[in-house]
C-alpha positions in Angstrom: 167.6 29.9 63.8 164.6 28.3 62.9 163.5 28.0 66.5 163.4 32.0 67.0 161.8 32.2 63.5 159.3 30.0 64.6 159.1 31.5 68.2 158.5 35.1 66.5 155.7 33.5 64.3 154.1 32.2 67.3 154.4 35.3 69.3 152.8 37.4 66.5 149.9 34.8 66.2 149.3 34.8 70.0 149.2 38.7 69.8 146.7 38.7 66.9 144.8 36.2 69.0 144.7 38.4 72.0 144.1 41.5 70.0 140.8 39.9 68.2 139.8 38.5 71.6 140.1 42.3 73.3 138.2 43.6 70.0 135.5 40.8 70.3 135.3 41.4 74.2 134.6 45.3 73.5 132.3 44.9 70.8 130.3 42.4 73.2 130.3 45.0 75.6 128.8 47.7 73.3 126.3 45.3 72.2 125.1 44.9 75.9 125.0 48.2 76.6 122.8 48.8 73.3 120.5 45.9 74.5 120.0 47.3 77.9 119.4 50.8 76.4 116.8 49.0 74.2 115.0 47.3 76.9 114.9 50.3 78.5 113.1 51.9 75.6 111.0 49.0 75.3 109.9 49.3 78.7 109.5 53.0 78.4 107.0 52.6 75.3 105.0 49.9 77.0 104.4 52.1 79.7 103.5 54.8 77.1 101.3 52.4 75.2 99.5 51.5 78.6 98.9 55.2 79.5 97.7 55.8 76.0 95.2 52.9 76.4 94.0 54.3 79.6 93.3 57.5 78.2 91.4 56.0 75.4 89.1 54.0 77.4 88.6 56.9 79.8 87.6 58.9 76.2 85.5 55.9 74.8 83.5 55.8 78.5 83.1 59.2 78.5 81.9 59.4 74.6 79.6 56.2 75.3 78.2 58.5 78.2 77.3 61.4 76.1 75.8 59.4 73.4 73.7 57.5 76.1 72.6 60.9 77.3 71.8 62.1 73.5 69.7 59.1 73.0 67.8 59.3 76.6 67.5 63.1 75.3 66.0 62.0 72.3 63.6 59.5 73.7 62.4 62.0 75.8 61.8 64.6 73.2 59.9 61.6 71.1 57.8 61.0 74.2 56.9 64.7 74.6 56.1 65.3 70.9 54.1 62.3 70.9 50.3 63.1 70.4 51.1 66.8 70.6 51.9 67.6 67.0 51.5 65.8 63.9 53.3 67.8 61.6 55.3 65.7 58.8 58.2 68.0 59.2 58.8 67.2 62.7 58.4 63.8 62.5 61.2 63.7 59.5 63.3 65.4 62.2 63.1 62.9 64.8 63.9 60.5 61.7 67.0 62.2 61.3 68.0 62.3 64.3 67.3 58.5 65.3 69.3 57.7 61.9 72.3 59.9 63.5 71.9 58.3 66.9 72.2 55.0 65.2 75.6 56.2 63.7 76.8 57.3 67.0 75.6 53.8 68.3 77.4 51.8 65.6 80.7 53.8 66.6 80.5 53.1 70.1 79.9 49.5 69.5 83.4 48.8 68.3 85.9 47.1 69.7 87.6 48.7 72.5 90.4 46.4 72.1 93.9 48.0 71.8 95.2 48.2 68.3 98.8 47.5 69.4 99.9 44.7 71.6 
């Protein structure tokens, strides 16, 4: 009789081990599927970041071009206005525009490195 009881306990123990093994195997497969989904999401997000950085660079180049054109325009106005009019109000207007131009240049001079990596 003792052998039958020991054998029954051994069978139960082996069944529990097999159940645990199968459960762990299923959990592993689920985790691998989740890992793959996360890796796919990371790849998609990296592509999105690259696209946004490209868009940002294009916008930066366009804004820089506009600022350069404004600077050239202001210089041509200053050259045309030099000697024609010595009205203090006119020169004050040019000083303000030069100040605002320097603000644009300061903004354009900021790093174009991406904030996210």
